[in-house]
C-alpha positions in Angstrom: 0.0 0.0 0.0 1.3 3.4 -1.0 1.3 6.3 1.5 -0.5 9.3 -0.1 1.6 12.5 0.0 -1.4 14.5 1.3 -1.5 12.4 4.5 2.1 13.3 5.4 2.7 15.7 8.3 4.4 19.0 7.4 7.7 17.7 8.8 7.4 14.4 6.9 6.7 16.4 3.7 9.8 18.6 4.2 12.0 15.5 4.8 10.5 13.9 1.6 11.2 17.0 -0.4 14.8 17.1 0.8 15.2 13.5 -0.1 13.9 14.0 -3.6 16.3 17.0 -4.0 19.2 14.8 -2.9 18.1 12.1 -5.4 18.0 14.6 -8.2 21.3 16.1 -7.2 23.0 12.7 -6.8 21.8 11.3 -10.1 22.7 14.5 -12.0 26.2 14.7 -10.4 26.8 10.9 -10.9 25.9 11.1 -14.6 28.1 14.2 -15.0 31.0 12.5 -13.2 30.7 9.6 -15.7 29.9 11.5 -18.9 30.9 15.2 -18.4 29.5 17.5 -21.2 28.1 14.4 -22.9 25.5 14.4 -20.1 23.8 17.3 -21.9 22.6 14.9 -24.5 20.2 13.5 -21.9 18.1 16.7 -22.1 16.4 15.5 -25.2 15.3 12.1 -23.8 14.3 13.6 -20.4 12.6 16.5 -22.2 10.5 14.3 -24.5 9.2 12.3 -21.5 8.4 15.4 -19.5 6.7 17.0 -22.6 4.6 13.9 -23.0 3.4 14.3 -19.4 2.7 18.0 -19.9 0.8 17.3 -23.0 -1.4 14.8 -21.1 -2.0 17.6 -18.7 -3.2 20.0 -21.5 0.0 21.7 -22.9 -0.4 22.2 -26.6 2.6 22.7 -28.9 1.0 22.9 -32.3 -0.2 26.3 -33.7 1.9 28.5 -31.4 4.8 30.8 -32.0 7.9 29.9 -30.0 7.3 32.8 -27.6 3.7 31.7 -27.0 4.9 28.1 -26.4 7.5 29.3 -23.9 4.8 31.4 -22.2 2.5 28.4 -21.8 5.4 26.3 -20.4 6.2 29.0 -17.9 2.5 29.4 -16.9 2.1 25.7 -16.3 5.2 25.6 -14.0 4.3 28.7 -12.1 0.5 28.5 -11.9 -0.4 24.9 -12.3 2.5 23.2 -10.6 3.8 26.0 -8.3 7.5 25.1 -8.8 8.6 28.6 -9.6 7.5 32.1 -8.5 7.6 33.9 -11.9 8.9 33.8 -15.4 9.5 36.2 -18.3 9.8 35.6 -22.0 12.2 37.3 -24.4 12.1 37.1 -28.2 15.0 38.3 -30.4 15.2 37.5 -34.1 15.8 33.8 -34.2 16.0 33.2 -30.5 13.6 32.9 -27.6 14.4 33.1 -23.9 12.8 32.1 -20.7 13.9 33.7 -17.4 12.7 31.8 -14.4 12.5 33.3 -10.9 12.4 31.4 -7.6 12.6 27.8 -9.0 12.1 25.1 -6.4 15.2 23.3 -7.7 17.5 26.3 -7.2 19.3 24.7 -4.3 20.1 21.6 -6.3 21.3 23.7 -9.3 23.4 26.0 -7.1 25.3 23.0 -5.6 25.9 21.7 -9.1 27.1 25.0 -10.5 29.5 25.4 -7.5 31.1 22.2 -8.6 31.3 23.2 -12.3 28.4 21.0 -13.4 25.9 22.3 -15.9 22.4 21.4 -14.4 21.0 19.5 -17.3 18.0 18.0 -15.6 16.2 21.4 -15.2 12.5 20.8 -16.0 12.1 24.2 -17.7 15.2 23.6 -19.9 14.1 20.0 -20.8 10.4 20.7 -21.5 11.1 24.0 -23.3 13.7 22.3 -25.5 11.5 19.3 -26.3 8.5 21.5 -27.1 10.6 23.8 -29.4 12.1 20.8 -31.1 8.7 19.2 -31.7 7.4 22.5 -33.1 10.4 23.1 -35.4 11.1 19.5 -36.3 14.3 19.5 -34.3 15.7 22.8 -35.6 16.5 24.3 -32.1 19.6 24.5 -30.0 20.3 25.7 -26.5 22.4 28.8 -26.6 22.4 29.9 -23.0 21.6 28.4 -19.6 22.7 30.7 -16.7 21.9 29.8 -13.1 22.2 32.7 -10.7 21.7 31.3 -7.1 22.1 34.7 -5.5 19.2 36.2 -7.4 17.3 32.9 -7.5 17.0 33.2 -11.2 17.8 31.2 -14.3 18.0 32.4 -17.9 17.4 29.9 -20.7 17.8 30.9 -24.4 17.1 28.8 -27.4 18.1 29.5 -31.0 15.6 28.5 -33.7 17.6 27.1 -36.6 16.6 27.6 -40.3 
């Protein structure tokens, strides 16, 4: 029998959340230690699976501009899931950016960045990339992924290739 998360005490939930963060950190660090920069190739596989989940929850990719698509991804994370405080979209020529404020994974990402590891398991990065690749038939690349733990902000930029 599975224990429903909504029956946990506040202290149990905090401990569970810390354990999940340690699992994410440990897996990401372990993969990086084995594969280094090649770990970034996992963003595609992880992103496709996350995107499939988000589409089951109502995210639509088709018929949107890249900026509209990024806006919907941001809204889902902030409003529906509550895993970030806010987001902002930028659009410049052939690139689109997503700035995320107050992400719940910032502690994990800060620890990784301190050790020189690029946090490749970021849900915003993975889902945004998978959605843009699906929309463009694969013609998208990550051009920037900056994590600023002091400001609790991340900046993700994607280039739409011709």
